[in-house]
C-alpha positions, 0 to 999 in steps of 0.5 A: 581152218577158221579163216577163209583163204584170201585169193587174188586172181590175175588173168587178162580174160574177164570170163576166166576171172568171172568164172572163178569168182562164181565158183567161189562165191558160195564157199565160205572157206574161200574169199576173193580179195582182188582181181587184175587183168595184168601184172601192172594192174595187180601191183598197183592194186595190191594192198593190205590185207595181203592175199594168201594165194595168187591165182596167176595166168602166165600169158598176159599182155605187158608184164610176163608172168615169170617177171610178176612171180619174181617181183612178187616173191621179192616183195612179199615172199609169204604170198603163195602162187598158183599158176593157172594156165590154159596150156603148158610146155616143158619150158614154162614148167621148168621156169615155174619150178625154178621160180619156186611157184607153189602150184601149177594147174591147167584151166580145164581142171575141175572144181574139186582139183582147184579147191584141193590145190588151194587148200594144199598150198595154203597149208604149205604144200606144193600142188601140180596138176597130174598131167604136169606131174607126169611131164615133170617125172618123164623129163626127169627120167629122160635126164637120168637116162641120159646121165647114166648113158654119159656115165657109161661112155668111155673117152677115146683114151679109155677105149684105147686102154680097154683094147690093150687090156683085152689083148692081155697087156699089163699096165706097164706095157700099155703105158709104153704103147700109148706113150703115157706113164704107168700111173696114168694107165692105173688111173684110167683103169680105175676110172673105167671101172667106176664108169662101168661099175666093174670090179675086175678087168674081166668085166671091163673086157666083157663090157667092151666086147658087148659094146663093140669096143673090142672085136673078139675075132681080131 
């Protein structure tokens, strides 16, 4: 890397900005090209040459961090953004992912992680703090688990079809019991097989017994 990475710090705490500047002062690969204590101050002072990366605190007085991100991406989409925050929650992570930020770090991250994040983002990669990455993964797994559960849930009508299948009725007989067409029953059975990943009516009935939809003692 021949040129230093130009970094702009946006944080409403002087001590944070001073600490970051002190951390970078002896590193010839990082150049602090500006600092601001608010979103309004940042846009008022932003000038050529533009920074490569903005280190941004989400929680600041005045302009919210998410508004700053949206505005900056609209005006200068080439500038990378790393959120540097003291705390986080699922909502803030989700907002930043939706806004396509390039990195998300906690303020208690050590120097090595911060440098790693800056270099990774400068090279066009995304970088999320390990703890935040775990939160994202866990949230994703919860969503997938819920989706799988919903995919396996039968509607009331589908459960009725399964109950009559378990009693040995044909599709035509089920249609007469439920006052629907045989074609509709065929469609219900196809959907049930897809939802339950079953390849036969026997498998459907086995699933229904296991889930308590059908009582084998009736």
